[in-house]
DRENKOL-932049 format. One record per residue: x, y, z of N, C-alpha, C, O in turn; residue number from 1. Coordinates in Angstrom, 2 decimals, padded with zeros to 5 digits. Atoms other than C-alpha are relative to their C-alpha. Layout:
N
+---------+---------+---------+---------+---------+---------+---------+---------+---------+---------+---------+---------+-----+
:     npx :     npy :     npz :    capx :    capy :    capz :     cpx :     cpy :     cpz :     opx :     opy :     opz : num :
+---------+---------+---------+---------+---------+---------+---------+---------+---------+---------+---------+---------+-----+
:       X :       Y :       Z :       X :       Y :       Z :       X :       Y :       Z :       X :       Y :       Z : NUM :
...
+---------+---------+---------+---------+---------+---------+---------+---------+---------+---------+---------+---------+-----+
# end
This chain:
82
+---------+---------+---------+---------+---------+---------+---------+---------+---------+---------+---------+---------+-----+
:     npx :     npy :     npz :    capx :    capy :    capz :     cpx :     cpy :     cpz :     opx :     opy :     opz : num :
+---------+---------+---------+---------+---------+---------+---------+---------+---------+---------+---------+---------+-----+
:  001.10 :  000.03 :  000.73 :  092.13 :  104.16 :  110.61 :  000.20 :  000.66 : -001.24 :  000.72 :  001.77 : -001.31 :   1 :
:  000.03 : -000.03 :  001.27 :  091.84 :  104.10 :  106.99 : -001.26 : -000.22 : -000.76 : -001.69 : -001.28 : -001.21 :   2 :
:  001.49 :  000.14 :  000.77 :  088.55 :  105.02 :  105.40 :  000.36 :  000.24 : -001.75 : -000.76 :  000.24 : -002.26 :   3 :
: -000.26 : -000.40 :  001.11 :  089.86 :  105.79 :  101.78 :  001.30 : -000.80 : -000.45 :  002.19 : -000.98 :  000.38 :   4 :
: -001.56 :  000.30 :  000.66 :  092.83 :  104.27 :  099.53 :  000.39 :  000.46 : -001.18 : -000.27 :  000.36 : -002.21 :   5 :
: -000.46 : -000.35 :  001.20 :  094.78 :  105.60 :  097.24 :  000.76 : -001.10 : -001.10 :  001.40 : -002.05 : -000.67 :   6 :
: -000.49 :  001.15 :  001.02 :  095.89 :  103.57 :  093.86 :  000.99 :  000.77 : -000.66 :  001.57 :  000.20 : -001.59 :   7 :
: -000.87 : -000.71 :  001.02 :  098.06 :  106.11 :  092.42 :  000.35 :  001.36 :  000.89 : -000.58 :  001.98 :  001.41 :   8 :
: -000.24 : -001.26 : -000.94 :  100.57 :  109.34 :  094.48 :  000.72 :  000.45 : -001.59 :  000.91 : -000.29 : -002.56 :   9 :
: -000.66 : -000.51 :  000.41 :  102.24 :  111.83 :  092.65 :  000.98 : -000.08 :  000.48 :  001.11 : -000.23 :  001.70 :  10 :
: -001.60 :  000.44 : -000.22 :  105.96 :  111.41 :  092.37 :  000.57 :  001.21 :  001.38 :  000.35 :  002.40 :  001.57 :  11 :
: -000.18 : -000.73 : -002.01 :  107.17 :  112.75 :  096.19 : -000.91 : -000.68 :  000.44 : -000.45 : -001.48 :  001.25 :  12 :
:  000.58 : -000.19 : -001.17 :  104.20 :  112.13 :  097.62 : -000.77 : -001.66 :  000.54 : -001.30 : -002.54 : -000.14 :  13 :
:  000.79 :  001.35 : -000.83 :  102.84 :  109.17 :  100.18 : -000.66 : -000.01 :  000.74 : -000.99 :  001.16 :  000.94 :  14 :
:  001.02 : -000.01 : -000.76 :  100.52 :  108.32 :  102.52 :  000.65 :  000.15 :  001.60 :  001.68 : -000.42 :  001.96 :  15 :
: -000.05 :  000.09 : -001.25 :  100.50 :  109.13 :  106.09 : -001.41 : -000.71 :  001.15 : -002.62 : -000.47 :  001.13 :  16 :
:  001.01 :  000.32 : -000.82 :  098.78 :  107.32 :  108.86 :  000.32 :  000.64 :  001.59 :  001.42 :  000.89 :  002.09 :  17 :
: -000.15 : -000.74 : -000.85 :  097.72 :  108.88 :  111.96 : -000.69 : -001.17 :  001.56 : -001.76 : -001.69 :  001.21 :  18 :
:  000.74 :  000.54 : -000.76 :  096.50 :  106.94 :  115.05 : -001.24 :  000.81 :  000.72 : -001.15 :  002.03 :  000.86 :  19 :
:  001.37 : -001.03 : -000.38 :  092.66 :  107.98 :  116.62 :  000.56 :  000.69 :  001.11 :  000.64 :  001.81 :  000.61 :  20 :
: -000.62 : -001.04 : -001.13 :  094.18 :  109.80 :  119.77 :  000.46 :  000.94 : -000.75 :  000.06 :  002.09 : -000.58 :  21 :
: -000.38 : -001.75 :  000.10 :  096.22 :  112.10 :  117.69 : -001.00 :  000.96 : -001.60 : -000.76 :  002.02 : -002.18 :  22 :
:  000.36 : -000.63 :  001.20 :  094.06 :  112.93 :  114.75 : -001.77 :  000.13 : -000.24 : -002.40 : -000.83 :  000.20 :  23 :
:  001.50 :  000.11 :  000.00 :  090.17 :  113.84 :  113.98 : -000.02 : -000.13 : -001.52 :  000.83 :  000.29 : -002.29 :  24 :
:  000.05 : -000.27 :  001.43 :  088.48 :  113.04 :  110.60 : -001.01 :  000.38 : -000.22 : -002.08 : -000.06 :  000.19 :  25 :
:  001.39 : -001.03 :  000.61 :  086.27 :  115.26 :  109.15 : -000.72 : -000.14 : -001.32 : -000.41 :  000.61 : -002.25 :  26 :
:  000.65 :  000.76 :  001.23 :  083.99 :  113.47 :  106.48 : -000.99 :  000.78 : -000.23 : -001.80 :  000.81 :  000.69 :  27 :
:  001.41 : -000.48 :  000.54 :  081.25 :  115.62 :  104.49 : -000.54 : -000.90 : -000.88 : -000.03 : -001.02 : -002.00 :  28 :
:  000.84 :  000.64 :  000.59 :  078.71 :  113.29 :  103.42 : -001.41 :  000.53 : -000.56 : -002.02 :  001.29 :  000.20 :  29 :
:  001.67 : -000.48 :  000.37 :  075.14 :  114.05 :  101.47 : -000.66 : -001.54 :  000.02 : -000.53 : -002.29 : -000.94 :  30 :
:  000.52 :  001.09 : -000.28 :  073.27 :  111.07 :  102.90 : -000.88 : -000.59 : -001.60 : -000.70 : -001.54 : -002.36 :  31 :
:  000.75 :  000.24 :  001.28 :  070.86 :  111.13 :  100.06 :  000.67 : -000.32 : -001.38 :  000.22 : -001.22 : -002.09 :  32 :
: -000.35 :  000.13 :  001.09 :  072.99 :  111.45 :  097.22 :  000.76 : -001.35 : -000.53 :  001.82 : -001.88 : -000.17 :  33 :
: -000.39 :  001.66 :  000.76 :  073.22 :  108.11 :  094.98 : -000.25 : -000.76 :  001.08 :  000.67 : -001.52 :  001.38 :  34 :
:  000.28 :  000.78 : -001.17 :  071.71 :  106.52 :  097.93 :  000.83 : -000.40 :  000.85 :  000.66 : -001.54 :  001.31 :  35 :
: -001.33 :  000.31 : -001.01 :  074.57 :  106.30 :  100.09 : -000.42 : -000.46 :  001.26 : -000.01 : -001.51 :  001.76 :  36 :
:  000.64 :  000.10 : -001.48 :  072.56 :  106.64 :  103.44 : -000.23 : -001.46 : -000.16 :  000.60 : -002.10 :  000.48 :  37 :
:  000.51 :  000.97 :  000.59 :  070.97 :  103.49 :  102.06 :  001.10 : -001.02 : -000.19 :  001.09 : -002.03 :  000.51 :  38 :
: -000.82 :  001.25 :  000.29 :  073.90 :  101.43 :  100.60 :  001.14 : -000.38 :  000.99 :  001.48 : -001.55 :  001.18 :  39 :
: -000.81 :  000.23 : -000.43 :  076.56 :  102.20 :  102.82 :  000.17 :  000.65 :  001.43 :  001.26 :  000.77 :  001.97 :  40 :
: -000.29 : -000.59 : -001.22 :  075.68 :  103.88 :  106.09 :  000.19 : -001.30 :  001.10 :  000.99 : -001.14 :  002.02 :  41 :
: -000.36 :  001.05 : -001.12 :  075.56 :  100.36 :  108.21 :  001.41 : -000.26 :  000.08 :  002.02 : -000.13 :  001.14 :  42 :
: -001.45 :  000.13 : -000.13 :  079.11 :  099.54 :  107.07 :  001.36 :  001.12 :  000.51 :  002.48 :  000.96 :  000.99 :  43 :
: -001.15 : -001.13 : -000.92 :  080.70 :  103.07 :  108.01 : -000.47 : -000.12 :  001.21 :  000.42 : -000.27 :  002.05 :  44 :
:  000.01 : -000.32 : -001.67 :  078.92 :  103.29 :  111.37 :  000.66 : -001.04 :  000.98 :  000.50 : -001.08 :  002.20 :  45 :
: -000.88 :  001.09 : -000.77 :  081.25 :  100.32 :  112.32 :  001.21 :  000.84 :  000.31 :  001.93 :  000.38 :  001.20 :  46 :
: -001.40 : -001.26 : -000.25 :  084.19 :  103.44 :  112.40 :  000.00 :  000.55 :  001.40 :  000.94 :  000.90 :  002.10 :  47 :
:  000.23 : -000.78 : -000.93 :  082.29 :  104.74 :  115.04 : -000.91 :  001.01 : -000.27 : -001.05 :  001.46 : -001.41 :  48 :
:  000.75 : -000.97 : -000.19 :  079.84 :  107.22 :  116.15 : -000.31 :  001.41 : -000.71 :  000.58 :  002.08 : -000.19 :  49 :
:  000.12 : -001.18 :  001.16 :  078.93 :  110.42 :  113.69 : -000.72 :  000.86 :  001.17 : -001.55 :  000.68 :  002.06 :  50 :
:  000.29 : -000.86 : -000.77 :  078.94 :  113.50 :  114.94 : -000.60 :  001.19 : -000.66 : -000.58 :  001.06 : -001.88 :  51 :
:  000.25 : -001.27 :  000.90 :  077.58 :  117.02 :  113.76 :  000.83 :  001.07 :  000.10 :  000.25 :  001.76 :  000.95 :  52 :
: -001.12 : -001.16 : -000.33 :  080.49 :  119.80 :  113.88 : -000.38 :  000.88 : -000.68 : -001.21 :  000.81 : -001.59 :  53 :
:  000.44 : -001.07 :  000.51 :  080.48 :  123.03 :  113.21 :  001.68 :  000.22 : -000.08 :  002.57 : -000.19 :  000.67 :  54 :
: -001.56 : -000.69 : -000.32 :  083.80 :  124.95 :  111.91 :  000.14 :  001.07 :  000.14 : -000.69 :  001.81 : -000.40 :  55 :
:  000.51 : -001.34 : -000.80 :  084.60 :  128.00 :  113.67 : -000.15 :  001.32 : -000.80 :  000.68 :  001.76 : -001.59 :  56 :
:  000.68 : -001.40 :  000.86 :  082.90 :  131.13 :  112.23 :  001.34 :  000.95 : -000.31 :  001.25 :  001.50 : -001.40 :  57 :
: -001.00 : -000.53 : -000.20 :  086.30 :  132.87 :  112.76 :  001.13 : -000.49 : -001.18 :  002.09 :  000.20 : -001.54 :  58 :
: -000.82 :  000.94 :  001.29 :  088.00 :  130.45 :  109.90 : -001.22 : -000.11 : -000.95 : -000.89 : -000.25 : -002.13 :  59 :
:  000.55 :  000.72 :  001.56 :  085.30 :  129.64 :  107.56 :  000.09 :  001.15 : -001.45 : -000.11 :  000.78 : -002.61 :  60 :
: -000.40 : -001.17 :  001.12 :  086.07 :  133.14 :  105.34 :  001.45 : -000.59 : -000.47 :  001.61 : -000.56 : -001.69 :  61 :
: -001.47 :  000.40 :  000.31 :  089.69 :  131.81 :  105.05 : -000.12 : -001.18 : -000.63 :  000.31 : -001.35 : -001.77 :  62 :
:  000.07 :  001.13 :  000.93 :  088.64 :  128.21 :  104.48 : -000.74 :  000.17 : -001.64 : -000.36 : -000.42 : -002.64 :  63 :
:  001.13 : -000.12 :  000.91 :  086.01 :  129.15 :  101.98 :  000.89 :  000.19 : -001.47 :  000.95 : -000.63 : -002.38 :  64 :
: -000.84 : -000.45 :  000.56 :  088.43 :  131.18 :  100.04 :  001.42 : -001.03 : -000.80 :  001.76 : -001.06 : -001.98 :  65 :
: -000.99 :  000.81 : -000.04 :  091.27 :  128.78 :  100.20 : -000.26 : -001.23 : -000.95 :  000.49 : -001.71 : -001.80 :  66 :
:  000.52 :  001.45 :  000.96 :  088.89 :  125.61 :  098.75 : -000.17 :  000.54 : -001.44 :  000.00 : -000.11 : -002.47 :  67 :
:  000.52 : -000.45 :  001.45 :  087.78 :  128.11 :  095.98 :  001.08 :  000.64 : -000.87 :  000.88 :  000.88 : -002.06 :  68 :
: -001.09 : -000.03 :  000.78 :  091.43 :  129.14 :  095.12 :  000.29 : -001.44 : -000.77 :  000.17 : -001.55 : -001.99 :  69 :
:  000.08 :  001.65 : -000.03 :  092.07 :  124.89 :  095.30 : -000.56 : -000.27 : -001.39 :  000.11 : -000.84 : -002.26 :  70 :
:  001.02 :  000.47 :  000.58 :  089.35 :  124.54 :  093.16 :  000.05 :  000.36 : -001.29 :  000.25 : -000.42 : -002.22 :  71 :
: -000.64 : -000.88 :  001.24 :  089.84 :  127.07 :  090.54 :  001.19 : -000.45 : -000.43 :  001.19 : -000.47 : -001.67 :  72 :
: -001.29 :  000.22 :  000.84 :  093.51 :  125.98 :  089.80 : -000.24 : -001.21 : -000.36 :  000.21 : -001.43 : -001.49 :  73 :
: -000.02 :  001.53 :  000.32 :  092.62 :  122.10 :  089.71 : -001.18 : -000.09 : -001.34 : -001.01 : -000.95 : -002.20 :  74 :
:  000.85 :  000.25 :  000.65 :  089.46 :  122.68 :  087.63 : -000.49 :  000.81 : -000.96 : -001.56 :  000.84 : -001.57 :  75 :
:  000.28 : -001.47 :  001.08 :  090.18 :  125.92 :  085.56 : -000.80 : -000.65 : -000.97 : -001.09 : -001.84 : -000.81 :  76 :
:  000.70 : -000.24 :  001.29 :  088.32 :  126.11 :  082.38 :  000.72 :  000.46 : -001.02 :  000.45 :  001.66 : -000.94 :  77 :
: -000.94 : -000.39 :  000.98 :  090.71 :  126.85 :  079.47 : -000.91 :  000.73 : -001.15 : -001.70 :  000.06 : -001.82 :  78 :
:  001.09 : -000.46 :  000.92 :  088.81 :  129.12 :  077.26 :  000.99 :  000.21 : -001.42 :  001.84 :  001.10 : -001.47 :  79 :
: -000.54 : -000.04 :  001.04 :  090.10 :  128.50 :  073.75 :  000.35 :  001.27 : -000.78 : -000.62 :  002.02 : -000.87 :  80 :
: -000.32 : -001.25 :  000.74 :  091.88 :  131.47 :  071.65 : -000.78 :  000.08 : -001.31 : -000.72 : -000.76 : -002.21 :  81 :
:  000.71 : -000.69 :  001.46 :  089.73 :  133.25 :  068.87 :  000.81 :  000.24 : -000.67 :  000.59 :  000.74 : -001.77 :  82 :
+---------+---------+---------+---------+---------+---------+---------+---------+---------+---------+---------+---------+-----+
# end
C-alpha cells in the first residue's frame, strides 16, 4: 500500500514497501484543517476503514521526547551572533 510518494531522496536512502499483513500504517490527520475532510476523505476511504488508536501510555513520554528532539534538530532556529 502506498499513500505518499517521495520526489527526492537523500543520498543513501531509498523506499521500502511492506505488504498490508506485515505493516500497520498510523497516519494522523486533522479533518478540519484546509477542508481536508471535505476534499479528500472519500478518496482515502478507499484504502480501508478508519480506526481510532491510542499510543501505549508507557511509551508516550519516550515518543514525545524523541519527536521533540527530532523537531528541534530539523527546525532549529539559528540565532544570529550579535
